[in-house]
C-alpha positions as CSV (number, residue, x, y, z in Angstrom):
1,M,56.5,7.7,-18.9
2,R,53.6,5.8,-18.0
3,F,51.2,4.7,-20.9
4,P,47.4,4.1,-20.8
5,S,46.6,0.4,-20.5
6,V,45.1,-1.3,-23.6
7,R,41.7,-1.8,-21.7
8,V,41.6,1.9,-21.0
9,L,42.3,2.7,-24.6
10,L,39.6,0.2,-25.6
11,V,36.9,1.5,-23.3
12,A,37.6,5.1,-24.6
13,A,37.4,4.1,-28.2
14,C,34.1,2.4,-27.5
15,L,32.8,5.4,-25.7
16,V,33.9,7.7,-28.7
17,G,31.8,5.4,-30.8
18,V,28.8,5.9,-28.6
19,A,29.3,9.6,-28.4
20,A,29.7,9.7,-32.3
21,A,26.3,8.1,-32.7
22,Q,25.1,11.1,-30.4
23,D,26.3,13.7,-32.9
24,A,24.9,12.0,-36.0
25,P,21.5,12.7,-37.5
26,P,18.6,11.0,-35.5
27,T,18.3,7.3,-36.1
28,R,16.6,4.5,-34.6
29,P,18.9,2.0,-32.8
30,A,18.7,-1.6,-33.8
31,H,19.8,-2.6,-30.3
32,V,19.1,-1.7,-26.6
33,V,21.2,-2.6,-23.8
34,L,19.2,-2.1,-20.5
35,V,21.3,-2.5,-17.3
36,T,20.3,-2.3,-13.9
37,I,22.7,-1.6,-11.0
38,D,20.9,-3.0,-8.0
39,G,21.1,-0.3,-5.4
40,L,22.2,2.5,-8.0
41,R,22.3,6.0,-6.6
42,P,22.6,9.1,-8.8
43,E,25.7,10.3,-7.2
44,F,27.6,7.4,-8.9
45,Y,27.3,9.2,-12.2
46,L,27.0,12.8,-11.0
47,D,30.0,12.9,-8.5
48,A,33.4,12.2,-10.1
49,G,34.4,11.0,-6.5
50,W,32.8,7.6,-7.1
51,P,34.8,5.0,-9.1
52,A,32.7,4.9,-12.0
53,P,34.4,6.3,-15.1
54,V,32.7,4.5,-17.8
55,L,29.1,5.4,-16.2
56,Q,30.2,9.0,-15.8
57,Q,31.4,9.1,-19.4
58,L,28.4,7.6,-20.7
59,A,26.3,10.2,-18.6
60,G,28.5,12.8,-20.1
61,A,27.8,11.8,-23.5
62,G,23.9,11.2,-23.3
63,A,21.0,12.2,-21.0
64,V,20.7,11.7,-17.2
65,A,18.0,11.7,-14.6
66,H,18.9,13.5,-11.4
67,A,16.5,11.2,-9.6
68,V,14.2,8.1,-10.4
69,R,11.3,7.6,-8.2
70,P,11.1,3.8,-7.6
71,A,7.9,1.8,-7.3
72,F,6.6,1.0,-3.6
73,P,7.9,-1.1,-1.9
74,S,11.3,0.1,-3.0
75,V,12.8,-3.5,-3.5
76,T,14.1,-5.4,-6.2
77,Y,11.7,-7.8,-7.6
78,P,8.7,-5.3,-7.8
79,N,10.8,-2.7,-9.4
80,H,12.6,-4.8,-12.0
81,T,9.2,-6.0,-13.0
82,T,7.9,-2.3,-13.2
83,I,11.0,-1.6,-15.3
84,I,10.5,-4.3,-17.8
85,T,6.5,-3.8,-17.9
86,G,6.0,-0.1,-17.3
87,A,3.5,-1.1,-14.8
88,L,3.2,-0.5,-11.0
89,P,3.0,-3.6,-8.7
90,A,-0.7,-3.6,-8.3
91,R,-1.1,-4.2,-11.9
92,H,1.9,-6.2,-12.9
93,G,1.5,-8.6,-10.0
94,V,4.9,-8.8,-8.5
95,F,4.2,-7.2,-5.1
96,Y,7.2,-8.1,-3.0
97,N,10.6,-9.9,-3.4
98,T,9.1,-13.1,-1.8
99,V,5.5,-14.5,-2.1
100,F,3.1,-14.0,0.6
101,E,2.1,-17.6,1.8
102,P,-0.8,-17.6,4.2
103,D,0.0,-21.0,5.5
104,G,3.7,-19.9,6.4
105,Q,6.5,-18.5,4.6
106,T,8.8,-21.2,2.9
107,G,11.1,-18.4,1.5
108,R,9.9,-18.8,-2.0
109,W,10.7,-15.5,-4.3
110,Y,8.9,-14.4,-7.3
111,W,11.5,-16.2,-9.8
112,E,8.9,-17.3,-12.6
113,A,7.8,-14.9,-15.2
114,D,4.2,-16.4,-15.1
115,A,3.8,-14.2,-12.2
116,I,3.8,-11.1,-14.3
117,R,0.1,-10.3,-15.2
118,V,0.7,-7.6,-18.2
119,P,3.0,-7.8,-21.3
120,T,6.6,-7.2,-20.9
121,L,9.2,-5.7,-23.3
122,W,10.6,-9.2,-24.0
123,D,7.0,-9.9,-25.3
124,A,6.9,-7.0,-27.4
125,V,10.3,-7.7,-29.1
126,R,9.6,-11.2,-30.0
127,A,6.1,-9.9,-31.3
128,A,8.1,-7.6,-33.5
129,G,10.3,-10.4,-34.7
130,G,13.3,-9.3,-32.6
131,T,15.5,-11.2,-30.3
132,T,16.3,-11.0,-26.6
133,A,19.0,-11.9,-24.1
134,S,19.2,-11.4,-20.4
135,V,21.5,-12.1,-17.4
136,M,20.3,-12.6,-14.0
137,W,17.2,-10.4,-14.4
138,P,14.7,-11.0,-11.6
139,V,11.3,-12.8,-12.4
140,S,12.6,-14.1,-15.5
141,V,12.2,-17.9,-15.4
142,G,10.3,-19.1,-18.2
143,A,10.2,-15.6,-19.8
144,P,9.9,-15.2,-23.6
145,I,13.9,-14.6,-23.9
146,D,15.9,-16.1,-26.6
147,Y,19.1,-16.3,-24.3
148,N,18.4,-16.3,-20.7
149,F,20.5,-16.8,-18.0
150,P,18.2,-16.1,-15.1
151,E,18.2,-15.4,-11.5
152,V,16.9,-18.3,-9.5
153,W,18.1,-20.6,-6.7
154,S,16.9,-23.4,-4.6
155,L,15.5,-23.2,-0.9
156,E,17.5,-26.1,0.2
157,E,20.3,-25.3,2.5
158,G,23.7,-25.3,0.8
159,A,22.4,-25.9,-2.6
160,D,24.5,-24.7,-5.4
161,F,22.3,-22.0,-7.2
162,L,23.9,-22.8,-10.6
163,V,22.1,-26.1,-10.6
164,S,18.8,-24.0,-10.7
165,V,20.1,-21.7,-13.4
166,R,21.4,-24.5,-15.5
167,A,17.9,-26.0,-15.4
168,A,16.1,-22.7,-16.2
169,A,18.4,-21.4,-18.8
170,T,17.3,-21.1,-22.3
171,P,18.2,-22.6,-24.7
172,A,19.2,-25.7,-22.9
173,G,22.9,-25.9,-22.6
174,L,23.4,-22.1,-22.7
175,V,25.3,-21.9,-19.4
176,E,27.8,-24.7,-20.5
177,E,28.1,-22.8,-23.9
178,I,29.0,-19.6,-21.8
179,E,31.5,-21.6,-19.6
180,E,33.2,-23.0,-22.7
181,R,33.3,-19.7,-24.7
182,A,33.5,-17.0,-22.2
183,T,33.9,-17.6,-18.6
184,G,35.3,-20.9,-17.8
185,T,33.7,-23.0,-15.1
186,L,31.2,-21.1,-13.0
187,S,30.6,-21.9,-9.5
188,V,29.2,-20.2,-6.3
189,A,32.3,-20.8,-4.7
190,G,34.2,-19.1,-7.4
191,P,33.6,-16.2,-9.8
192,L,30.0,-16.0,-9.0
193,S,30.2,-16.1,-5.3
194,G,27.9,-13.2,-3.9
195,D,30.6,-12.6,-1.2
196,Y,32.8,-10.6,-3.6
197,P,32.1,-7.6,-5.8
198,G,33.9,-9.4,-8.5
199,R,30.8,-11.3,-9.2
200,D,29.4,-8.4,-11.3
201,D,32.6,-8.8,-13.5
202,V,31.4,-12.3,-14.4
203,I,27.9,-11.1,-15.2
204,G,29.3,-8.4,-17.4
205,T,31.3,-11.0,-18.9
206,I,28.2,-13.4,-19.7
207,G,26.4,-10.4,-20.9
208,A,29.2,-9.2,-23.3
209,Y,29.3,-12.7,-24.7
210,L,25.7,-12.8,-25.5
211,L,25.7,-9.4,-27.0
212,E,28.7,-9.8,-29.2
213,T,27.7,-13.4,-30.2
214,Y,24.0,-13.1,-30.8
215,R,23.4,-9.3,-31.2
216,P,20.0,-9.3,-29.6
217,T,17.5,-6.5,-30.2
218,L,17.1,-6.1,-26.7
219,T,19.6,-7.2,-23.8
220,T,18.6,-7.1,-20.1
221,I,21.4,-7.2,-17.5
222,H,21.1,-7.1,-13.6
223,L,24.3,-6.3,-11.5
224,G,23.7,-7.1,-7.9
225,A,26.9,-6.7,-5.9
226,V,26.4,-3.0,-4.9
227,D,23.1,-3.7,-3.3
228,H,24.6,-6.5,-1.3
229,F,27.3,-4.4,0.0
230,E,25.2,-1.4,0.9
231,H,23.3,-3.9,3.0
232,V,26.6,-4.8,4.8
233,E,28.3,-1.5,5.1
234,G,25.7,1.1,4.5
235,R,25.9,3.8,1.8
236,D,29.6,4.5,1.8
237,G,31.4,1.6,3.1
238,P,34.8,0.6,1.4
239,T,33.4,-2.5,-0.4
240,V,30.6,-0.5,-1.7
241,R,33.1,1.5,-3.7
242,R,34.7,-1.7,-5.0
243,A,31.2,-3.0,-6.0
244,V,30.4,0.3,-7.7
245,A,33.9,-0.2,-9.6
246,A,32.9,-3.6,-10.6
247,A,29.6,-2.7,-12.0
248,D,31.3,-0.1,-13.9
249,R,33.8,-2.4,-15.5
250,A,30.8,-4.7,-16.2
251,I,29.2,-1.9,-18.2
252,G,32.7,-1.1,-19.8
253,R,32.7,-4.7,-21.2
254,L,29.3,-4.4,-22.6
255,T,30.3,-1.3,-24.5
256,E,33.4,-3.1,-25.7
257,A,31.3,-6.1,-26.8
258,A,29.2,-3.9,-28.9
259,D,32.3,-2.4,-30.7
260,R,33.7,-5.5,-31.3
261,A,30.2,-7.0,-32.7
262,G,30.4,-3.9,-35.1
263,I,27.1,-2.5,-33.6
264,A,28.3,0.4,-31.3
265,A,26.8,3.0,-33.7
266,E,23.4,1.3,-33.5
267,T,23.2,0.5,-30.0
268,T,21.7,2.6,-27.2
269,F,22.6,1.8,-23.7
270,I,20.2,2.4,-20.6
271,V,21.6,2.3,-17.1
272,T,19.4,2.4,-14.4
273,G,18.5,1.0,-10.9
274,D,15.8,-0.3,-8.9
275,H,15.9,1.7,-5.7
276,G,18.3,3.8,-3.7
277,F,19.6,3.1,0.1
278,S,19.3,4.5,3.6
279,D,21.7,3.9,6.5
280,I,19.9,2.3,9.4
281,H,20.3,2.3,13.1
282,T,17.0,0.7,14.2
283,T,15.0,-2.3,13.5
284,L,11.3,-2.6,14.5
285,A,9.6,-6.0,14.5
286,P,5.9,-5.1,14.3
287,N,4.6,-8.7,14.4
288,V,5.9,-8.8,18.0
289,W,3.2,-6.4,18.7
290,L,0.6,-8.4,16.9
291,L,1.7,-11.5,18.9
292,E,1.3,-9.6,22.2
293,A,-2.3,-8.7,21.0
294,G,-3.1,-12.5,20.0
295,L,-3.5,-11.6,16.3
296,T,-0.6,-13.9,15.0
297,G,1.4,-16.6,16.0
298,D,5.4,-17.0,16.4
299,T,5.8,-20.2,14.4
300,R,6.5,-20.5,10.6
301,D,2.8,-21.0,9.8
302,R,1.8,-18.1,12.0
303,G,-0.5,-20.7,14.1
304,P,-3.7,-22.0,13.6
305,D,-5.6,-19.0,14.9
306,W,-3.7,-16.2,13.3
307,R,-5.8,-13.2,12.1
308,A,-3.2,-10.6,10.9
309,S,0.4,-10.6,10.2
310,F,2.7,-8.3,8.5
311,M,4.6,-9.1,5.4
312,V,7.9,-7.3,5.9
313,T,10.1,-6.4,2.7
314,G,12.9,-4.2,4.0
315,A,11.7,-1.0,5.2
316,S,8.0,-1.5,4.6
317,A,5.5,-3.9,6.2
318,F,2.2,-4.8,4.7
319,L,-0.7,-6.2,6.9
320,H,-2.3,-9.2,5.6
321,L,-5.5,-10.8,6.8
322,R,-6.2,-14.5,7.2
323,D,-9.8,-13.5,6.1
324,P,-9.5,-10.6,3.8
325,S,-13.0,-9.5,5.0
326,D,-12.0,-9.4,8.6
327,A,-12.0,-5.7,9.0
328,A,-12.1,-6.3,12.8
329,A,-8.7,-7.6,12.8
330,A,-7.3,-4.6,10.8
331,D,-8.9,-2.3,13.3
332,S,-7.6,-4.3,16.3
333,A,-4.0,-4.0,14.4
334,L,-4.2,-0.3,14.0
335,R,-5.4,0.0,17.7
336,V,-2.3,-1.7,18.8
337,L,-0.2,0.4,16.8
338,D,-1.7,3.7,17.9
339,A,-1.4,2.6,21.6
340,L,2.4,2.4,21.1
341,P,4.5,5.1,23.2
342,P,4.7,8.4,20.9
343,G,8.5,7.8,20.6
344,V,7.9,4.5,19.1
345,R,4.7,5.3,17.1
346,G,6.7,8.4,15.5
347,L,9.2,5.9,14.0
348,F,6.7,5.0,11.0
349,T,3.8,6.1,9.2
350,V,0.6,4.1,8.3
351,L,-0.5,3.9,4.7
352,D,-4.1,3.2,4.3
353,R,-5.6,1.4,1.5
354,D,-6.5,4.5,-0.3
355,E,-2.8,5.5,-0.4
356,L,-1.7,2.1,-1.4
357,D,-4.0,2.3,-4.2
358,R,-2.6,5.7,-5.2
359,L,0.9,4.3,-5.1
360,G,-0.1,1.1,-7.1
361,T,0.9,-1.3,-4.8
362,A,-0.1,-4.4,-2.8
363,P,-3.6,-4.9,-3.6
364,E,-4.1,-7.7,-0.8
365,A,-2.9,-5.6,2.1
366,A,-5.2,-3.9,4.5
367,F,-2.7,-1.2,5.1
368,A,1.0,-0.9,5.1
369,L,3.8,0.6,7.3
370,T,6.9,2.7,6.2
371,P,9.3,3.9,8.5
372,V,11.4,7.2,9.0
373,P,14.9,7.1,7.4
374,G,17.3,5.0,9.5
375,V,14.8,2.6,10.5
376,S,14.0,-0.7,9.0
377,F,11.6,-3.8,9.7
378,S,11.9,-7.2,10.5
379,G,9.1,-9.9,10.2
380,S,10.0,-11.9,13.1
381,A,7.4,-12.3,15.8
382,R,9.8,-13.3,18.5
383,G,12.2,-11.2,20.5
384,E,12.3,-7.5,21.2
385,A,10.1,-5.3,19.0
386,I,12.7,-2.6,19.0
387,R,16.4,-3.8,17.9
388,P,19.8,-2.0,17.2
389,A,20.6,-2.4,13.6
390,S,23.7,-1.4,11.2
391,G,24.3,-1.3,7.5
392,G,21.7,-0.1,4.9
393,T,18.3,-0.9,3.5
394,H,15.6,0.0,1.2
395,G,11.9,-0.7,0.7
396,Y,10.7,2.7,2.0
397,A,7.8,4.5,0.2
398,P,9.5,6.9,-2.0
399,T,9.1,10.0,-0.1
400,F,12.7,10.9,0.2
401,D,15.7,11.7,-1.8
402,E,18.0,8.7,-0.5
403,I,15.6,6.0,-1.7
404,Y,15.5,7.4,-5.3
405,T,17.7,6.0,-8.0
406,G,19.0,7.0,-11.3
407,L,19.1,6.7,-15.2
408,V,21.6,7.1,-17.8
409,A,20.6,6.8,-21.5
410,V,23.2,7.1,-24.3
411,G,23.3,6.4,-28.0
412,P,21.1,6.5,-31.2
413,G,17.6,8.1,-30.6
414,I,18.7,9.6,-27.1
415,R,19.1,13.5,-27.2
416,S,22.5,14.5,-25.7
417,G,22.5,16.7,-22.7
418,V,18.9,16.1,-21.8
419,V,18.6,16.3,-17.7
420,I,15.3,14.8,-16.2
421,P,14.9,16.2,-12.9
422,V,12.7,13.5,-11.7
423,S,11.7,10.4,-13.5
424,R,9.8,7.5,-12.5
425,Q,10.4,3.7,-12.5
426,E,7.3,2.9,-14.6
427,D,8.5,5.3,-17.3
428,T,11.7,3.4,-18.4
429,A,9.9,0.9,-20.5
430,A,8.5,3.7,-22.5
431,I,12.0,4.8,-23.5
432,V,12.7,1.4,-24.4
433,A,9.7,0.9,-26.6
434,A,10.0,4.2,-28.3
435,L,13.7,3.6,-29.4
436,L,12.8,0.1,-30.8
437,G,9.5,1.3,-32.3
438,L,7.7,-1.4,-30.5
439,D,3.8,-1.9,-30.2
440,F,4.1,-1.5,-26.5
441,D,1.9,0.9,-24.2
442,P,3.3,1.0,-20.8
443,P,0.2,0.9,-18.5
444,D,1.4,3.3,-16.1
445,G,4.2,4.9,-17.7
446,A,5.0,7.7,-20.0
447,L,7.8,9.1,-22.3
448,Y,9.5,12.0,-20.9
449,P,9.1,15.0,-23.5
450,G,12.3,15.7,-25.6
451,L,14.3,12.7,-24.4
452,V,14.1,10.6,-27.5
453,S,14.8,11.9,-31.1
454,L,14.0,9.7,-33.9
455,P,13.7,10.2,-37.7
């Protein structure tokens, strides 16, 4: 006779604790754990065929969204900033993953929290006298987080990103403390290697240690392996499934940590994502067309005479002008696009400035392109403008189901059984603020009616 493993029994016991909290009279949680699975798709918790038993059990005990509309562009850094602020990119200031640099792209990302132009949930928790912890959350370097293991790396080729993490972590020595008490020695060639799904096991272990040891009011954790392998293999590759299982194990570790810390009954878990994914077969390089028209150059600095250039972020491309008042350059770029053969021109839609304003995005762009599903963009101005592609991507305008992400919420303050047909990325911060009773008004978000039940 086969008996269940100790781990299975522990996770089950923790989930029973969470479910029991759902059945109790309405109470306000003392702790919220906000987890993002980069590239989360709703089927991971709605379809039992995916290897995510912990997430599926949390979904069964709590509330779920059948879809969450991401902010545009549907990429990681703008959307994580929307999650933590309740603001859309045009308001919060993180427009892309990487910063547009007029003098040439160095590859610098929006790592530092001082790029965020509006208050965050971390700010609100601190103002209320609470504490925060965070692991690998984008745009968090220098944020007002008490225990912060941030996502940051060096642009130097071959550099160990942990050197940057150690320097940016707060308080000083936090990474060394984690290595001594929770993970053992960390290295990019070892447990935190991005080449393996098990990286999220380690991130889960770090988050569990911080949760159990410091019992923060708000814990924010970013699990990134699913996204990586969806890029490589597409939506349903074999390693994608392994990565989903690793993310699920990380969530299980967090529920166990809450139980060991004696706070399971007063902790609410929210698991969400930043975007969905689309399989791709073709890549377009629109800067090649601008190069042919003499509007940009093919060097890193775009050349001394560039007038217009597309800032590409996955499956979206935003036209930036060297001189923002150079309307003639924007018109020339539009004419170049409209002159393409119909079969090519039909592969993407132009979003004008009014549409970008409606979507709350990229205030410095003259217009943007979003392709049909299956097509992505490259920022290169060299080579062929139309290229074969494989794997998966995101970045699209949120106009089709595959690019939507998901949300599961369970614990005190959450009404069990609530199903949200379509939520919005900017609404997630409102859930956290309501649960913790924070003085925080998400600028673009709203609380879904009937989701939260408090005394």
